[in-house]
N, C-alpha and C positions, 0 to 999 in steps of 0.2 A: 543146542549149541549155537543154532542161527541167532543172531541180534534180531530176533522177530517178534513183533507185539502186536495185539490187538487194538493198540492205538491207531494204528493203519487203517481199521475198519471204522473208527469212530464216525459218526455222523458230521457233516461240515459244522466246524466250530461257530459258536454264536457271534464271534466278532466278525466273520467274513461278510465283508461288505457285498451288496447286490451286485456291484461291478467287481469282478475278482481283481484281487490285488496283483499289481505289477511285481515284478521280481527281477532283482539286480544282484548279480552274484561277482564279485570282483576277487580275483584271485591274482596275488602277487607270486613272483617266483624267487624261490630262495631267500624268504624273508622270514627272519627269527622273532620268536614272541617278543625278545626283550629288545628288538630294534626300536619299537615305538616308545615314544614318551609316554603314553597311557600304562604302559607295561614296566616302565622303569628306567629307559635310556635317559641320559644326560648328555649324550653327545649328539643324537640326531634329532633334527627339528621336524615334528609331525603336527603340527597345530590343528589340522583339518581332521585327522584321523583321533586326535585326542577329544576334541569337540564331540565328534560321532560317538565314541566310546560313552560321552556322559549323557547323550541323547538316549542311547539305546542300552544294549547290554554286553556287556565284555566278559568273556569266559575267561578264565584262569587254567581250565584243566580242558583244554580243548586241544586234540591229536589229529594228526594225518594218518591216511592208511599205510602210508611207506616212507622212508627218508629220501626218497628222490621221485621226480616229477611225475612220469607218465603214469606209473601205477595210481599215484593220489588222483590224478587227473580221470582216470577211468572210473575211479570209484566214486568221485563227484557226479559223474555223469549217469552212472549207472546204479548206484547204492550198494552195488556189491564189491566183495572184498577181490583186490588185486591177485591173490592166490587163486581165488575160484574163476578168475576170467583166464588165469595164465599169464598175466602183465605183470611181471614181479621186478622190473627193472626200467631204466629209462630206454627208450627205444633209438636204436637197435641193441642198445647195451653193449657192455665192455667184453671183447671176445676173450676166450680161453688162453691161458698163457703157461709155458712150462714152470714158472717159479709161483703159481698157483696149486696147491694141493688137489684142488677140487674143480671138477667142470661145473659150469653152470646148467641149469635145466634149460629146456629148451622153450623159447619165448614165443609167443602170439605176438607178432608185431605191428598189428593194429586191433582197434576195437572193433570187434565182430559185428557186422551189420544186423544179425540177428538180435544183439541186445537191445533193449528199449532205453532210450536215454530220456534225461529230463526235458530236453529240448521237444523229443517226440511226442511225450505224454503232454505237455504244456500245449503244443501246436495243435494237437488233436481236441484240447479243450478251449480252441480259439484264441490263442496267444500268438501275436507276431514275435519271432525268434531271431535273435541275432547273435552271431559270435565274432566278437571283434578281438585280436589278440592271437596268443599262443595256443596252437593245437597240440601236437605231438602225440597223435593218436593213430598215426596212420596216413599213408600216403595217397597217392590219386586214387579215387573211389572209395575211400575210407574216410574222407575229410569231413568237415562240419555239415557241408551240404548234403550229405547222405547219412547225416546223424540227426536230423530233424532241425536244423537252423536254414532260415530263409535266407539270410545273406551271412557271407563270410569274408572278413577283411583281417587280413595279416595271418590266417592260420595255416600251415602247412605242416610236414612231418618231421620240421628239425627244432630242436631243442633251444636253439638261441637265435637272435637276428643277424643278419649280415652285418648290420652296423645299426646303433641308435639314432645316426644322424643320416638323412638322406642326401643321395638316393638310396634307398633300401634293397640293396642288390649286391652281389659278386659275381664271380665266374660260375657257380653252382646254381643261383636263385635268386629270385626277387619275391619280396613279400606280396602275396596277392591283393588286389583291391587298393593299393596305394604307389601304383606307379607314377601318378603323376605330382609326388610329393615336390615342393621346391628344395633345392638343395640347401643343405643345413638344417632343415626342420627336424625337430627332434620326436623322436618316435613315441614316447610316451605322451607327448601332446598331441600328436596326430590320432592315435588311438582314441585319446579322450574326445576329441573332436569329432570323431565319425561317430562314438557313442552318444555324445549329446545330439547330433544330427537323428539318428535313431528313435531317440527318446522323444524328440521334439515332432517328428513323423507320424509317431504312433501314440500321441498323447489321448487319443479319444478312444482306445480299445485296450484291452490288457497285453501287455508286452513281457518278454523274458530277454533281458540283456545279460548275456555271459562276457565278462570283460576281464579276461585271464592276460595280465599285463606280462610282456617279456622282463620288464624291470622287477626285481633287482640282478637278473641273471648275469653272468658274465657275456660277452666281455665288459668290463666295468668302463663305461663312457658317460660322461655328464657334462652338462652346460657349464662353461669355464667360470661365469658369473656368480653360479650356486658353489662351484669348488672352491672358489676364493673365500666363500664364508667359514670354511671349517680349517682348523689347525690339525696336522697330524697328532694322533693320540699317542698315548704310552704303551709300550708291550705288555699285553694281557688285558687291555681294554679295548673297548671300540674307539676306532679313530683313523678310520679310512675316509678322507676328504671326497673322493669321487664317488664312493658308494654311499656315502651321506647326502651328496647332492643327488643322486640317482633317487633316492629315497624321497628326498624333499619333492622332486618333480613328480613321485608317484602319491606323494600325499596332496600336492596342488590337483593332481587328477581326480582323487577322492573329493575334494572341495568343489571342484567344477561339476561334478555329477550331482551332488547334494544341492547346490545352488540351482542347477537346471530344474531339479524337482519341485524346488520352492517356487521358482519363476513360473512354472506351468501348474503350479498348486496340484501337485500329484504326490507330495510327500508324504501325506496322511493316508494313502492307499497305497504305497509302494514298499516292499519288503526289501531292505538291502542288506546283504551280507559281505563282509570283507574277511579274507582269511589269506592263507599261504599253502603252497603244494608241498613245502617240507621246510625243515629247520634252516637258520642261516649258515652260509658256506664260512667255516671258520679254520680251513686248512690253507695252505701255501697255495693251493690252486686259484688261478686269479689274483694272486696279492700282489700289489703295488708298492714298491720300494720295500718289499718284506712285511708289509703291513695287510693283513688278511681282509677279506670284506666286511667281515664282523666278528664279534666275540658274543657267544651267547650266555656266558656268566651270569646267574651261579648254576646253569645248566651244563652237564657234559657235552664235551664234542659238538658236532653239528650236523650238517648234510651227510647223508650216506651212513650214519650210524644209527642204531637202536636205542641209546641214550636219549636223555630227554632234550639235548639239546638238537637232535635230529628229527624228533617226532612231535614235540609239543610246539604250537604255532599261535598266533593271533588269530583271534574269533570274536568278531563285533557285528553284532545283529541289530537291526532297526526295523521297525513296521508295526503294523495293525495286530494287534493281541500279544505283542512282546513285552513281557515285563519282568520275568523273574531272569535270575541269572546262577552263577555257580553249577551250571550242567556239566557231566564229563561227556561233551560233546565230540564227535569224532567226523571227518571228511565222508564217512559213509553214511552219515545220519541226513546229509544236506539234501538229496533226493526225497525220502520220504517225509522230512520235515516241511520242506516247501510245499509240497502238495498238500500236507495237512494243514498248513496256515492258509492255502488258499482253498480249502474245502473241497479238494478233488479226491475222489476215492482211488485206490490203486492196490489190488489186491495179489500182487505178483511176490514171489518169496525174495526178500532182500536180506543184506546181511546188516544194512543200517536200521536204526529205529526211529519212528516219529516222534519227536521231541515237541511237537506244536503245542500239545497239552500242558505240560509242564513249563514251556516258556510262556505260556500264559498264565501261569501261577497255580496250576491243578497239582494237588499233592499226590502224584502217581508213582509208583517204585519204577525207576528206571535201571536198566543194566549198565552196571559200573564195570565191564570187562572190556579190554581192548587186546587184540591180537595183531600181530606183525610177523610177517614171512619174508625175508631178504635173503635168498639163497645166492648172492653174488658178492663178489670183491667188488669193493666202490673205488673209484677215481680218489677219493678221499682218505683211503686206507683201512675202511674198515674189511669186516672180514664176514662168508655168509652165515648168517644167523636168524634167530626167530626170538619172539618175546611175548610175554603176556604182562598185562597190567590187572590185577584183581584186587580191587579196592586199594590200599594203601601199598601193597606189595607189587612189586615188578620183578619178574625173571627174565634173563636173558641167556639164550642157550646158543654156543657156538659150533656150527655143524662141521667144522673141520678138525677139532679134536673134542667136542663133548664138553667144553668148559661150560659151567654154570654159575651164573651170577645173581643173588637176591639183594633186592634192596627195599628199603622201606622209605618211601617218597615222602611221608608225613614228618620224618625226622631227618632225612637226607636226600634233599633234593637234589645234590649234585652228585649224587649216585658214587660216592665215594668210598662208603665202607660196605663191602661185600661181606653179606650175612649167610652165606651158603654153608660154611663150617659150624655156625652157630645154631641154626635151624634146618636141619636136614630133612625134618617132615614137610616143613612149609615147600622147601625146594622139590621135594617127591611128589607133593601134591600139584603144585603149578605146572612142573614137568609133563605130569600124566595130562592135566587140563590142556596144556599146549600141544601136546601129541595128539590127542584125542581131537582137537579143532582142526589140526592139519590134515587128519584123515578125513574129517566131515567135508571140508572144502575140496579136497582133493588137491592139496598143495604138492608141487613136483619139487623134489629134493634135488640137489647137487649131487654129481657121481665123483668117484675117484678118477683122478688125472693120470692115465697110463704114460703121459709123457713128463711127468712132473720131475723136475731137475732142480733142486733148491740149491741157492748160493754156488754155482758152478766155479770151479777152479780156474783162475785167469791163466793166460799166457805165461806168465812169470814164475807161476806155481802157487800164487798166493791165494789165500780164500778170504772174502771180504764179507762179514756177517752184520748188517745193520741191526739195529734194536726193533725196527718195525717188522722185522721176519721171525722174530723170536716168539715161542710159546711160552707165555707165562703160567706158572703153577702156584696155586695157594690163594691167598684171598685180596691182597690189598697191592702187590706189584702189578704193574701195568704200562703200557707203552703210551707216552704222551707225545701227539704228533706235531709236525711243524704247523705254524711258523714260528712259533716262540719257543717250543721245545721240540725236539726230536730224538727222543731217549726213554729208555726204560727207567721208571721213577717209583716213587710211592713204595720204595722197598724198606717199609717200616716193620715188617716182620721177617725174623731170621729163618722161618720156617719157608718163606717164600722162595722160589728159585726160578730160572729161566732155562730154556733151551733151544740150541739152534741147530737145523739140519743143514747139511751141506755136501757137497760132491765132489769127490776126488778122481781124478784121472791118472795122478802121478802120487802115491803115497810116499810117505817118508818121514824124516823128524822135521818138527816146525816150531819156531819161535811164536809164542802168544802175545799179541799185543792188544791191549784193552785201552777204549778210550774212555777216561772215568772221571766223575766228579764227586766232591763231597765236602759239604758245609763243616764250618769250623766246628769242631769238638766232636764230630762225628766219625773221624778217622779211626782206623786201627781194625775194622771188621777181618776177620780172616776169611776167606774164600776158597772153594776148592773148584778148580777147573778140572774137566775130566773128559775124555772121548774113549768108551769101553774101560778098558783095565789100566790105560796110561793116564795118570793124574799128577797134580802138583798143587799146592796152596800158595797163596799170595796175599799181603795185608793191602786193605785199601787205603790209600794216602789221602791227607786232608788236603784239598785243593784251595781251600778259602771259599768254597761256594759248590752247591750241587750242579748249577749250570757252568762252572769253570772247569772245562773239562783239559784233562792232560793225557796225552798217548805214552803209555809205559809197557814196555816188554817185560811179562811178570813170570814168564817160564816156558818151559818146551813140553811139547808132547810128541809122541812115537806113533804114526798109524800106519799099519803095515799092508792095508788092503785097499785098493780101489773101490769106488763105489758111494753109496750113500751112508752117511754116519751123523751121530747125533753129539754135538757138545753141550756138556751142562755146566752150568756156572751157579754154585750153591754155596750160600753163605754158612759158616759153622759158627761163628760169632757175631755179635752185634752191639758193641758196647756203647754206640751214640743213639741219636733219634732213627738214623736211617744207614742201610748198610752203602749205597751209592747211587748216583745216576750212572748207567752205562749206556753210551752211544752206539758201540760197536766193537765188535772183537775181530781180529785179523790174524789169520793164519799165514806165517812167512818163512818159506822153506828155508832150512839150514844147508849152505852150501857145502 
């Protein structure tokens, strides 16, 4: 079950130079694969990364170990899966809340010192090591200096900088190693300057530079002269000028690093890897004027989700012996692959696989299984879940309700057609593989929340049930989050329905108000609304567009007992292309 391969035990590759190759690992924060020009963006300007991709290898099927930051960073440093390490969310993670059905498992709040990091192995083999940028894997006593790095600039236990402009400090902290920054200096530029200094100081011996930028994580802050180059985009497409300017500064940083290698005649013997810690932030979190940081289309969703937009990332490599591409690489694979490329043996059990030989063109069978375990509610709106990609098929399991979704990524990269009902045997096969893997790595599962109180009754007796709190049943219906949508949509199958849990302190008779939208020609669906034995039906109104919402009182329900209840919204007919988009349901007490 482990992604362990005999490749780790291969002798040093023939292309390994007499002087061990230098290693530079550049990790962007919250950068989606489709943010770069070389991956298809027409809005963002990334000329240096585009050239870098042409010079080296650009992987299209590259994944992170987790859809949020700290777990992926732990995987990069150790080659072990976050579930095995117990670091399954950003640190210290989102606390449990009464509106969440499950409580999170206990988190390990720092990368344990007994774990062997990539920096420690390389340092043991004569490398100078530097950490310059974001750490987010532990506080005092668990920082980069305790994990194999000779120097640390900028790294602490926080997930974002106090500011991208100097002074880099607030009442809580200041970034270590750059207290002397002149006011107004830009953080991405400063980290790059420190990286250039480290390269120059260690040009005559092998070095490992880990450059995990804070960019393009929130707070979205960029140089004004770069912002002014971009105009706001249209809804549903990339178009955030501030984010674009931050990315341009990040691209300039990569260009400066590559130029420094050329100046010092180190390029031919330096492995350079560029990737991200998770997919792009595509929800309202951090949005500016309603425009999200990015859009990951054609991938579904983004950071925080186990859909492709949250876990598929850019991955570009250049260096001695790297020639082949189209490998299914994972951030877990960086640790063993770097050691393989450097000709350094390492026999410890890892979850990542050594891809040095296939990257060099060797025809070797490699593992094309990817597993994810994210037992948390994300700030972006996702629910506790796990996933497996096995070849072209991907299965997602939601832990709060047992829902299973199956997608064929070779035909449906947007994960819009759930095949679970069509291929039950494939669902059963992958669900078992996922469950077996969780047991093998000791994945900790969420537990029922004894304080769960869904959609509580307000002081005026009303109950507001937003679409994001609904449970969807069937194969196509889904919740589409902010910023551009905030609704239950894709209601293209009559058999699909939604349920809402809610809590009453004062029972009685309630008028039911729905906020619904419906495209031209699709009106007229008959829909049943029920709570236990109390029910009624209403007809969906054509509002002129699925995102043109209208509040309607559609019927009454009588609920005789206090406590927790379930409201069901179930289509009986569907004469048009879709039933409706449903943003919210409100129970209003009848006076």
